[in-house]
TILOFI-409331 format. One record per residue (C-alpha): x negated, y, z; residue in one letter; residue number from 1. Coordinates in pm, whole numbers, plus 50000, padded with zeros to 5 digits. Layout:
N
+-------+-------+-------+--------+-----+
|    px |    py |    pz | residu | num |
+-------+-------+-------+--------+-----+
|     X |     Y |     Z |      a | NUM |
...
+-------+-------+-------+--------+-----+
//
This chain:
467
+-------+-------+-------+--------+-----+
|    px |    py |    pz | residu | num |
+-------+-------+-------+--------+-----+
| 34216 | 84436 | 78371 |      m |   1 |
| 34513 | 84266 | 78254 |      t |   2 |
| 34590 | 84027 | 77993 |      s |   3 |
| 34791 | 83826 | 77813 |      t |   4 |
| 34908 | 83487 | 77733 |      v |   5 |
| 35105 | 83355 | 77366 |      s |   6 |
| 35461 | 83222 | 77450 |      v |   7 |
| 35384 | 82842 | 77327 |      d |   8 |
| 35096 | 82889 | 77616 |      a |   9 |
| 35188 | 82580 | 77858 |      p |  10 |
| 35300 | 82745 | 78204 |      r |  11 |
| 35041 | 82682 | 78480 |      p |  12 |
| 35109 | 82411 | 78758 |      r |  13 |
| 34989 | 82391 | 79107 |      l |  14 |
| 35063 | 82056 | 79120 |      f |  15 |
| 34975 | 81962 | 78773 |      s |  16 |
| 34695 | 81739 | 78715 |      g |  17 |
| 34377 | 81998 | 78670 |      n |  18 |
| 34476 | 82206 | 78964 |      h |  19 |
| 34620 | 81858 | 79200 |      l |  20 |
| 34311 | 81776 | 79338 |      p |  21 |
| 34243 | 82127 | 79443 |      l |  22 |
| 34581 | 82147 | 79651 |      v |  23 |
| 34556 | 81867 | 79756 |      l |  24 |
| 34232 | 81922 | 79911 |      g |  25 |
| 34343 | 82232 | 80060 |      v |  26 |
| 34613 | 82071 | 80222 |      i |  27 |
| 34367 | 81870 | 80371 |      g |  28 |
| 34199 | 82065 | 80508 |      l |  29 |
| 34419 | 82295 | 80650 |      v |  30 |
| 34614 | 82089 | 80807 |      t |  31 |
| 34320 | 81897 | 80959 |      l |  32 |
| 34236 | 82285 | 81192 |      a |  33 |
| 34655 | 82319 | 81198 |      a |  34 |
| 34643 | 82019 | 81366 |      l |  35 |
| 34265 | 82074 | 81560 |      e |  36 |
| 34413 | 82391 | 81720 |      n |  37 |
| 34755 | 82283 | 81830 |      r |  38 |
| 34575 | 81918 | 81983 |      a |  39 |
| 34337 | 82134 | 82223 |      v |  40 |
| 34576 | 82285 | 82354 |      g |  41 |
| 34724 | 81953 | 82466 |      t |  42 |
| 34435 | 81705 | 82508 |      a |  43 |
| 34232 | 82027 | 82725 |      l |  44 |
| 34408 | 81952 | 83057 |      p |  45 |
| 34349 | 81592 | 83059 |      t |  46 |
| 33973 | 81666 | 82961 |      m |  47 |
| 33925 | 81957 | 83269 |      v |  48 |
| 34074 | 81682 | 83494 |      r |  49 |
| 33868 | 81375 | 83364 |      e |  50 |
| 33538 | 81578 | 83405 |      f |  51 |
| 33682 | 81738 | 83752 |      d |  52 |
| 33626 | 82070 | 83577 |      a |  53 |
| 33916 | 82267 | 83629 |      l |  54 |
| 33686 | 82593 | 83667 |      g |  55 |
| 33626 | 82561 | 83257 |      s |  56 |
| 33918 | 82518 | 83095 |      f |  57 |
| 33951 | 82916 | 83063 |      g |  58 |
| 33608 | 82914 | 82889 |      l |  59 |
| 33650 | 82686 | 82677 |      a |  60 |
| 34018 | 82782 | 82598 |      s |  61 |
| 33852 | 83127 | 82513 |      a |  62 |
| 33471 | 82967 | 82326 |      a |  63 |
| 33619 | 82947 | 82024 |      p |  64 |
| 33667 | 83306 | 81954 |      n |  65 |
| 33363 | 83436 | 82071 |      a |  66 |
| 33180 | 83266 | 81746 |      s |  67 |
| 33522 | 83302 | 81526 |      y |  68 |
| 33479 | 83725 | 81435 |      l |  69 |
| 33053 | 83669 | 81378 |      i |  70 |
| 33188 | 83323 | 81130 |      s |  71 |
| 33361 | 83512 | 80945 |      l |  72 |
| 33162 | 83821 | 80822 |      a |  73 |
| 32896 | 83569 | 80798 |      i |  74 |
| 33094 | 83360 | 80608 |      a |  75 |
| 33232 | 83657 | 80358 |      g |  76 |
| 32875 | 83750 | 80281 |      l |  77 |
| 32761 | 83429 | 80261 |      w |  78 |
| 33072 | 83348 | 80002 |      s |  79 |
| 32978 | 83686 | 79806 |      d |  80 |
| 32607 | 83606 | 79748 |      r |  81 |
| 32579 | 83228 | 79655 |      r |  82 |
| 33003 | 83082 | 79595 |      g |  83 |
| 33193 | 82938 | 79864 |      p |  84 |
| 33055 | 82570 | 79759 |      i |  85 |
| 32749 | 82623 | 80084 |      p |  86 |
| 32993 | 82775 | 80285 |      t |  87 |
| 33300 | 82564 | 80234 |      l |  88 |
| 32984 | 82279 | 80289 |      r |  89 |
| 32880 | 82437 | 80616 |      a |  90 |
| 33249 | 82449 | 80756 |      g |  91 |
| 33324 | 82083 | 80706 |      a |  92 |
| 32949 | 82011 | 80817 |      i |  93 |
| 33014 | 82185 | 81163 |      a |  94 |
| 33361 | 82147 | 81170 |      f |  95 |
| 33239 | 81740 | 81194 |      a |  96 |
| 32986 | 81771 | 81391 |      l |  97 |
| 33277 | 81988 | 81614 |      a |  98 |
| 33503 | 81669 | 81702 |      q |  99 |
| 33218 | 81459 | 81773 |      l | 100 |
| 33058 | 81716 | 82008 |      l | 101 |
| 33386 | 81726 | 82224 |      v | 102 |
| 33467 | 81351 | 82073 |      g | 103 |
| 33127 | 81165 | 82257 |      t | 104 |
| 33144 | 81415 | 82560 |      a | 105 |
| 33015 | 81371 | 82884 |      v | 106 |
| 33031 | 81644 | 83065 |      g | 107 |
| 33248 | 82004 | 82982 |      m | 108 |
| 32880 | 82190 | 82833 |      p | 109 |
| 32916 | 81992 | 82510 |      m | 110 |
| 33346 | 82083 | 82475 |      v | 111 |
| 33225 | 82388 | 82530 |      v | 112 |
| 32958 | 82328 | 82234 |      t | 113 |
| 33267 | 82197 | 82057 |      g | 114 |
| 33489 | 82394 | 82116 |      r | 115 |
| 33180 | 82731 | 81987 |      l | 116 |
| 33111 | 82515 | 81637 |      l | 117 |
| 33488 | 82503 | 81622 |      s | 118 |
| 33580 | 82845 | 81634 |      g | 119 |
| 33249 | 82851 | 81363 |      l | 120 |
| 33379 | 82619 | 81160 |      a | 121 |
| 33693 | 82754 | 81129 |      e | 122 |
| 33578 | 83109 | 80991 |      g | 123 |
| 33419 | 82984 | 80727 |      l | 124 |
| 33604 | 82752 | 80621 |      l | 125 |
| 33910 | 83028 | 80577 |      d | 126 |
| 33720 | 83223 | 80405 |      v | 127 |
| 33523 | 82974 | 80160 |      s | 128 |
| 33845 | 82842 | 80057 |      l | 129 |
| 34014 | 83231 | 80018 |      m | 130 |
| 33710 | 83257 | 79751 |      v | 131 |
| 33786 | 82912 | 79585 |      l | 132 |
| 34111 | 82943 | 79534 |      v | 133 |
| 34044 | 83350 | 79380 |      a | 134 |
| 33784 | 83147 | 79188 |      r | 135 |
| 33965 | 82864 | 79066 |      t | 136 |
| 34374 | 82858 | 79022 |      l | 137 |
| 34538 | 83108 | 78805 |      p | 138 |
| 34644 | 83436 | 78955 |      a | 139 |
| 35029 | 83371 | 78894 |      v | 140 |
| 34964 | 83051 | 79117 |      l | 141 |
| 34815 | 83211 | 79390 |      r | 142 |
| 35121 | 83330 | 79602 |      p | 143 |
| 35322 | 82884 | 79627 |      r | 144 |
| 34966 | 82812 | 79657 |      m | 145 |
| 34998 | 83075 | 80024 |      f | 146 |
| 35315 | 82948 | 80103 |      s | 147 |
| 35171 | 82629 | 80059 |      l | 148 |
| 34893 | 82752 | 80297 |      f | 149 |
| 35197 | 82862 | 80549 |      a | 150 |
| 35354 | 82520 | 80528 |      a | 151 |
| 35092 | 82276 | 80617 |      m | 152 |
| 35145 | 82431 | 81014 |      w | 153 |
| 35466 | 82351 | 81031 |      i | 154 |
| 35417 | 81996 | 81063 |      l | 155 |
| 35118 | 81966 | 81308 |      p | 156 |
| 35287 | 82290 | 81501 |      s | 157 |
| 35623 | 82066 | 81527 |      v | 158 |
| 35427 | 81706 | 81611 |      l | 159 |
| 35053 | 81802 | 81702 |      g | 160 |
| 35108 | 81820 | 82072 |      p | 161 |
| 35309 | 81522 | 82083 |      l | 162 |
| 35129 | 81349 | 81814 |      l | 163 |
| 34835 | 81447 | 82039 |      t | 164 |
| 34997 | 81309 | 82374 |      g | 165 |
| 35103 | 80990 | 82245 |      v | 166 |
| 34693 | 80918 | 82079 |      v | 167 |
| 34577 | 81046 | 82427 |      t | 168 |
| 34820 | 80842 | 82628 |      e | 169 |
| 34775 | 80527 | 82432 |      q | 170 |
| 34377 | 80539 | 82336 |      f | 171 |
| 34232 | 80843 | 82500 |      g | 172 |
| 34148 | 81172 | 82392 |      w | 173 |
| 33832 | 81136 | 82260 |      r | 174 |
| 33997 | 80934 | 81948 |      w | 175 |
| 34200 | 81334 | 81921 |      v | 176 |
| 33925 | 81448 | 81778 |      f | 177 |
| 33691 | 81159 | 81641 |      l | 178 |
| 33991 | 81051 | 81419 |      g | 179 |
| 33980 | 81479 | 81302 |      a | 180 |
| 33668 | 81339 | 81151 |      v | 181 |
| 33796 | 81042 | 80974 |      v | 182 |
| 34043 | 81197 | 80784 |      l | 183 |
| 33829 | 81495 | 80718 |      l | 184 |
| 33628 | 81238 | 80415 |      v | 185 |
| 33948 | 81257 | 80191 |      p | 186 |
| 33987 | 81606 | 80185 |      s | 187 |
| 33666 | 81665 | 80079 |      w | 188 |
| 33685 | 81366 | 79817 |      l | 189 |
| 33949 | 81552 | 79662 |      l | 190 |
| 33779 | 81872 | 79614 |      l | 191 |
| 33529 | 81771 | 79441 |      g | 192 |
| 33638 | 81836 | 79108 |      p | 193 |
| 33755 | 82230 | 79265 |      a | 194 |
| 33353 | 82271 | 79367 |      m | 195 |
| 33232 | 82110 | 79076 |      r | 196 |
| 33406 | 82393 | 78865 |      q | 197 |
| 33284 | 82633 | 79072 |      s | 198 |
| 32930 | 82551 | 79066 |      l | 199 |
| 32947 | 82546 | 78656 |      t | 200 |
| 33170 | 82873 | 78618 |      s | 201 |
| 32849 | 83212 | 78555 |      p | 202 |
| 32694 | 83428 | 78846 |      a | 203 |
| 32925 | 83743 | 78826 |      p | 204 |
| 32678 | 84079 | 78740 |      e | 205 |
| 32616 | 84234 | 79021 |      r | 206 |
| 32601 | 84608 | 78990 |      s | 207 |
| 32398 | 84871 | 79214 |      t | 208 |
| 32724 | 84981 | 79418 |      e | 209 |
| 32791 | 84548 | 79494 |      d | 210 |
| 32421 | 84528 | 79615 |      a | 211 |
| 32431 | 84832 | 79836 |      a | 212 |
| 32813 | 84701 | 79994 |      e | 213 |
| 32628 | 84356 | 80004 |      l | 214 |
| 32362 | 84552 | 80186 |      e | 215 |
| 32647 | 84698 | 80430 |      a | 216 |
| 32790 | 84461 | 80513 |      s | 217 |
| 32433 | 84271 | 80642 |      r | 218 |
| 32389 | 84559 | 80854 |      s | 219 |
| 32730 | 84523 | 81029 |      a | 220 |
| 32639 | 84187 | 81177 |      l | 221 |
| 32555 | 84277 | 81416 |      p | 222 |
| 32870 | 84481 | 81543 |      w | 223 |
| 33095 | 84157 | 81431 |      a | 224 |
| 32822 | 83993 | 81698 |      f | 225 |
| 32928 | 84201 | 81974 |      a | 226 |
| 33280 | 84219 | 81883 |      a | 227 |
| 33279 | 83835 | 81893 |      s | 228 |
| 33125 | 83910 | 82280 |      v | 229 |
| 33435 | 84165 | 82360 |      a | 230 |
| 33710 | 83918 | 82247 |      l | 231 |
| 33532 | 83615 | 82446 |      f | 232 |
| 33472 | 83892 | 82738 |      s | 233 |
| 33848 | 84015 | 82732 |      m | 234 |
| 34012 | 83643 | 82704 |      t | 235 |
| 33784 | 83555 | 83011 |      l | 236 |
| 33858 | 83916 | 83189 |      a | 237 |
| 34233 | 83855 | 83102 |      g | 238 |
| 34269 | 83515 | 83314 |      d | 239 |
| 34120 | 83712 | 83617 |      q | 240 |
| 34377 | 83990 | 83602 |      l | 241 |
| 34565 | 83837 | 83851 |      e | 242 |
| 34328 | 83718 | 84077 |      g | 243 |
| 34069 | 83989 | 84087 |      h | 244 |
| 34208 | 84293 | 83924 |      p | 245 |
| 33989 | 84538 | 83999 |      v | 246 |
| 33723 | 84334 | 83772 |      i | 247 |
| 33995 | 84243 | 83520 |      g | 248 |
| 34090 | 84630 | 83495 |      g | 249 |
| 33718 | 84771 | 83393 |      i | 250 |
| 33618 | 84480 | 83179 |      a | 251 |
| 33872 | 84486 | 83017 |      i | 252 |
| 33860 | 84828 | 82844 |      p | 253 |
| 33548 | 84856 | 82896 |      v | 254 |
| 33592 | 84524 | 82623 |      a | 255 |
| 33847 | 84726 | 82425 |      l | 256 |
| 33576 | 85050 | 82334 |      v | 257 |
| 33302 | 84784 | 82231 |      i | 258 |
| 33575 | 84615 | 81984 |      l | 259 |
| 33690 | 84956 | 81842 |      g | 260 |
| 33341 | 85043 | 81767 |      l | 261 |
| 33322 | 84725 | 81612 |      a | 262 |
| 33571 | 84761 | 81453 |      a | 263 |
| 33501 | 85104 | 81271 |      v | 264 |
| 33154 | 84964 | 81123 |      r | 265 |
| 33262 | 84661 | 81002 |      v | 266 |
| 33617 | 84750 | 80838 |      m | 267 |
| 33615 | 84886 | 80483 |      p | 268 |
| 33564 | 85243 | 80484 |      k | 269 |
| 33971 | 85414 | 80486 |      g | 270 |
| 34077 | 85144 | 80686 |      t | 271 |
| 34202 | 85382 | 80979 |      f | 272 |
| 34392 | 85528 | 80793 |      v | 273 |
| 34529 | 85303 | 80599 |      a | 274 |
| 34353 | 85466 | 80283 |      r | 275 |
| 34507 | 85377 | 79955 |      r | 276 |
| 34445 | 85080 | 79793 |      g | 277 |
| 34247 | 84751 | 79986 |      f | 278 |
| 34180 | 84992 | 80297 |      p | 279 |
| 34570 | 84991 | 80313 |      a | 280 |
| 34587 | 84596 | 80254 |      v | 281 |
| 34337 | 84538 | 80573 |      v | 282 |
| 34496 | 84835 | 80757 |      a | 283 |
| 34871 | 84645 | 80708 |      v | 284 |
| 34820 | 84315 | 80810 |      r | 285 |
| 34655 | 84415 | 81120 |      g | 286 |
| 34976 | 84634 | 81266 |      l | 287 |
| 35168 | 84340 | 81099 |      g | 288 |
| 34916 | 84051 | 81287 |      g | 289 |
| 34931 | 84258 | 81574 |      a | 290 |
| 35297 | 84310 | 81573 |      a | 291 |
| 35411 | 83932 | 81582 |      f | 292 |
| 35172 | 83706 | 81776 |      a | 293 |
| 35151 | 83985 | 82017 |      g | 294 |
| 35534 | 83951 | 82121 |      v | 295 |
| 35520 | 83616 | 82025 |      g | 296 |
| 35286 | 83532 | 82315 |      a | 297 |
| 35522 | 83621 | 82556 |      y | 298 |
| 35878 | 83469 | 82471 |      l | 299 |
| 35855 | 83173 | 82626 |      p | 300 |
| 35780 | 83380 | 82962 |      l | 301 |
| 36051 | 83591 | 82966 |      l | 302 |
| 36283 | 83311 | 82838 |      l | 303 |
| 36157 | 83128 | 83167 |      t | 304 |
| 36100 | 83422 | 83389 |      l | 305 |
| 36471 | 83601 | 83320 |      q | 306 |
| 36711 | 83350 | 83127 |      h | 307 |
| 36604 | 83070 | 83321 |      h | 308 |
| 36503 | 82842 | 83099 |      f | 309 |
| 36347 | 82488 | 83083 |      s | 310 |
| 35922 | 82537 | 83001 |      p | 311 |
| 36019 | 82268 | 82699 |      s | 312 |
| 36348 | 82490 | 82583 |      r | 313 |
| 36116 | 82853 | 82676 |      a | 314 |
| 35902 | 82665 | 82353 |      g | 315 |
| 36221 | 82650 | 82126 |      v | 316 |
| 36050 | 83005 | 82044 |      t | 317 |
| 35739 | 82829 | 81859 |      l | 318 |
| 35929 | 82605 | 81666 |      s | 319 |
| 36163 | 82943 | 81542 |      i | 320 |
| 35794 | 83080 | 81473 |      t | 321 |
| 35676 | 82757 | 81252 |      g | 322 |
| 36038 | 82712 | 81075 |      v | 323 |
| 36056 | 83097 | 80974 |      s | 324 |
| 35735 | 83158 | 80895 |      w | 325 |
| 35663 | 82936 | 80654 |      a | 326 |
| 36045 | 82972 | 80521 |      f | 327 |
| 35898 | 83383 | 80429 |      g | 328 |
| 35558 | 83243 | 80269 |      s | 329 |
| 35791 | 83002 | 80072 |      w | 330 |
| 36012 | 83283 | 79962 |      l | 331 |
| 35688 | 83520 | 79886 |      q | 332 |
| 35559 | 83200 | 79623 |      g | 333 |
| 35946 | 83205 | 79434 |      r | 334 |
| 35929 | 83410 | 79070 |      e | 335 |
| 36184 | 83709 | 79194 |      h | 336 |
| 36063 | 83933 | 78926 |      g | 337 |
| 35992 | 84196 | 79226 |      i | 338 |
| 35638 | 84344 | 79241 |      e | 339 |
| 35468 | 84249 | 79536 |      r | 340 |
| 35445 | 84542 | 79715 |      v | 341 |
| 35841 | 84542 | 79726 |      n | 342 |
| 35801 | 84175 | 79915 |      v | 343 |
| 35553 | 84335 | 80142 |      l | 344 |
| 35825 | 84592 | 80211 |      r | 345 |
| 36080 | 84309 | 80280 |      a | 346 |
| 35853 | 84182 | 80512 |      g | 347 |
| 35747 | 84422 | 80686 |      l | 348 |
| 36152 | 84527 | 80743 |      a | 349 |
| 36253 | 84204 | 80864 |      f | 350 |
| 35998 | 84190 | 81073 |      m | 351 |
| 36110 | 84512 | 81212 |      t | 352 |
| 36440 | 84490 | 81224 |      g | 353 |
| 36419 | 84100 | 81423 |      g | 354 |
| 36152 | 84256 | 81652 |      l | 355 |
| 36422 | 84529 | 81719 |      a | 356 |
| 36709 | 84226 | 81752 |      v | 357 |
| 36503 | 83995 | 81999 |      t | 358 |
| 36427 | 84275 | 82239 |      s | 359 |
| 36789 | 84219 | 82371 |      l | 360 |
| 36671 | 83896 | 82536 |      l | 361 |
| 36517 | 84216 | 82785 |      a | 362 |
| 36673 | 84552 | 82730 |      w | 363 |
| 37042 | 84361 | 82811 |      s | 364 |
| 37195 | 84078 | 82916 |      d | 365 |
| 37378 | 83900 | 82593 |      a | 366 |
| 37362 | 83543 | 82484 |      t | 367 |
| 36985 | 83448 | 82432 |      t | 368 |
| 37110 | 83404 | 82002 |      w | 369 |
| 37126 | 83713 | 81939 |      w | 370 |
| 36721 | 83736 | 82018 |      g | 371 |
| 36665 | 83395 | 81885 |      f | 372 |
| 36850 | 83514 | 81563 |      i | 373 |
| 36619 | 83775 | 81578 |      g | 374 |
| 36277 | 83648 | 81621 |      w | 375 |
| 36397 | 83385 | 81297 |      a | 376 |
| 36415 | 83725 | 81152 |      f | 377 |
| 36087 | 83847 | 81244 |      a | 378 |
| 35916 | 83515 | 81162 |      g | 379 |
| 36043 | 83527 | 80790 |      v | 380 |
| 35935 | 83839 | 80744 |      g | 381 |
| 35545 | 83737 | 80882 |      m | 382 |
| 35533 | 83510 | 80601 |      g | 383 |
| 35691 | 83733 | 80377 |      l | 384 |
| 35407 | 83944 | 80446 |      s | 385 |
| 35106 | 83807 | 80528 |      s | 386 |
| 35125 | 83538 | 80246 |      s | 387 |
| 35181 | 83842 | 80032 |      s | 388 |
| 34862 | 84071 | 80202 |      l | 389 |
| 34648 | 83731 | 80052 |      s | 390 |
| 34763 | 83780 | 79746 |      v | 391 |
| 34699 | 84143 | 79716 |      l | 392 |
| 34347 | 84034 | 79857 |      t | 393 |
| 34253 | 83868 | 79599 |      l | 394 |
| 34411 | 84068 | 79305 |      d | 395 |
| 34261 | 84433 | 79487 |      l | 396 |
| 33882 | 84202 | 79511 |      s | 397 |
| 33695 | 84021 | 79198 |      d | 398 |
| 33373 | 83769 | 79236 |      h | 399 |
| 33117 | 84046 | 79394 |      n | 400 |
| 33343 | 84051 | 79710 |      n | 401 |
| 33631 | 83843 | 79702 |      s | 402 |
| 33475 | 83688 | 80067 |      g | 403 |
| 33395 | 84003 | 80201 |      r | 404 |
| 33731 | 84134 | 80155 |      n | 405 |
| 33883 | 83796 | 80289 |      s | 406 |
| 33685 | 83815 | 80576 |      s | 407 |
| 33756 | 84165 | 80645 |      a | 408 |
| 34145 | 84078 | 80623 |      a | 409 |
| 34124 | 83822 | 80841 |      q | 410 |
| 33873 | 84007 | 81105 |      m | 411 |
| 34150 | 84323 | 81064 |      a | 412 |
| 34392 | 84098 | 81233 |      g | 413 |
| 34244 | 83871 | 81492 |      t | 414 |
| 34089 | 84204 | 81613 |      m | 415 |
| 34433 | 84369 | 81627 |      s | 416 |
| 34578 | 84086 | 81783 |      i | 417 |
| 34331 | 84082 | 82059 |      a | 418 |
| 34396 | 84429 | 82118 |      t | 419 |
| 34724 | 84350 | 82178 |      a | 420 |
| 34713 | 84048 | 82416 |      l | 421 |
| 34514 | 84261 | 82609 |      a | 422 |
| 34703 | 84550 | 82621 |      t | 423 |
| 35050 | 84396 | 82746 |      s | 424 |
| 34874 | 84112 | 82968 |      g | 425 |
| 34720 | 84425 | 83150 |      t | 426 |
| 35076 | 84542 | 83175 |      l | 427 |
| 35205 | 84298 | 83280 |      l | 428 |
| 34955 | 84114 | 83482 |      a | 429 |
| 34976 | 84479 | 83708 |      f | 430 |
| 35383 | 84376 | 83810 |      n | 431 |
| 35292 | 84039 | 83776 |      a | 432 |
| 35461 | 83922 | 84130 |      d | 433 |
| 35778 | 84050 | 84036 |      n | 434 |
| 35812 | 84094 | 83626 |      p | 435 |
| 36065 | 84365 | 83605 |      h | 436 |
| 36275 | 84327 | 83246 |      p | 437 |
| 36084 | 84704 | 83124 |      w | 438 |
| 35812 | 84494 | 83128 |      v | 439 |
| 35899 | 84277 | 82887 |      f | 440 |
| 36141 | 84522 | 82672 |      g | 441 |
| 35833 | 84766 | 82667 |      t | 442 |
| 35607 | 84441 | 82522 |      i | 443 |
| 35828 | 84415 | 82270 |      i | 444 |
| 36044 | 84720 | 82163 |      t | 445 |
| 35571 | 84816 | 82109 |      a | 446 |
| 35621 | 84517 | 81916 |      g | 447 |
| 35839 | 84686 | 81640 |      a | 448 |
| 35697 | 84990 | 81666 |      a | 449 |
| 35377 | 84867 | 81541 |      v | 450 |
| 35559 | 84711 | 81267 |      a | 451 |
| 35716 | 85021 | 81143 |      l | 452 |
| 35366 | 85176 | 81161 |      l | 453 |
| 35309 | 84901 | 80868 |      g | 454 |
| 35668 | 84924 | 80722 |      l | 455 |
| 35538 | 85260 | 80631 |      l | 456 |
| 35199 | 85230 | 80555 |      s | 457 |
| 35272 | 84919 | 80283 |      a | 458 |
| 35338 | 85179 | 79962 |      g | 459 |
| 34984 | 85223 | 79968 |      r | 460 |
| 34804 | 84916 | 79910 |      v | 461 |
| 34916 | 84986 | 79565 |      s | 462 |
| 34549 | 85170 | 79423 |      p | 463 |
| 34646 | 85458 | 79238 |      a | 464 |
| 34722 | 85474 | 78951 |      a | 465 |
| 34400 | 85637 | 78698 |      a | 466 |
| 34489 | 85974 | 78593 |      s | 467 |
+-------+-------+-------+--------+-----+
//
């Protein structure tokens, strides 16, 4: 359905009086979540040393993965049945409880419980914020909103570890998490007008088909739980590969099989053949996420082992990721007069070519600048494509299914990234004593091939024209 707007009507603006509280509230929540995500990696080593529980490091790191996937499935179903507000409230409460548990922890069991709650909160907030944006922002403003989502990860990525380190050293690691609870309050208050607007919107009428889809989503919840357990098991097994290769070598393939079976049950029908329309959106999101994250996770290690970078210098790839991703997302939010599917194609083309150039870091002794340039292009492509896929997800949804569709798209990215990391991690673990350049070259080249497959599938995100 299309609508026309009078040429004399005022042009909607993202930072106008009507939308400003929503935008600032969403920015606040996304920034808080990003800071918490980056803070854990910096503070956790200090925490496990204080509690004399180094063996719990992997468990505390992996705990959010166990709850995130099932949280996404619950959030999608809940948001479509009751609207985004109850889900958003539950996510905010879970976030606050998670920070309080970790911040007041007297041992690692409390920390691990808090980390499980953190993953639960992330899933609830991710989906409910998407649905809230869909219900309260005009479609023309969504691209810019999603570009802000990406931009809000830059400062936490660049300054988060430094800020966390300073707070940990000067005041103690507990204030990293307790401070997040304090900062949650103003963000929540700013979301008030948008939440009231959503509550006053008339409830959408449900067809028989909508009711059947809701029931199917409910019956798939056990499979989402199985996927969460499989993802958690893969993470822990990956930590054991070097010391116990047989155990890890068995556990990871078993977990991958379970994850694959679960994915078939929880993903929209037609996802695995990129059926035209929304299933193709989900498929392309999974392919793009696996290609980019599967390479990015190993670039610092490649630079350290093969090019003899110090750990701090090798971390430059993380800075390149944050800046280039945000720049690509900003580009897709501009009014360029290009169809969304072509923006998506451009992003995947950038990613494919960028990853191919990045592979020179492993395949040749060329200057590392070529690899950095390639990675920057891949980051721009990820920004263009991931934000475009978020826009397409809402464009192809309505009030009855925007929660489940947002959930499915994010679950596809999470599961595909986990599969890519498990596969490449296994390859690396069996060559851990002396990783040859071909190991890293294979990982990066495979990422480029997966991105190319996404590019070839991108044209299918547009629904078939009615005859």
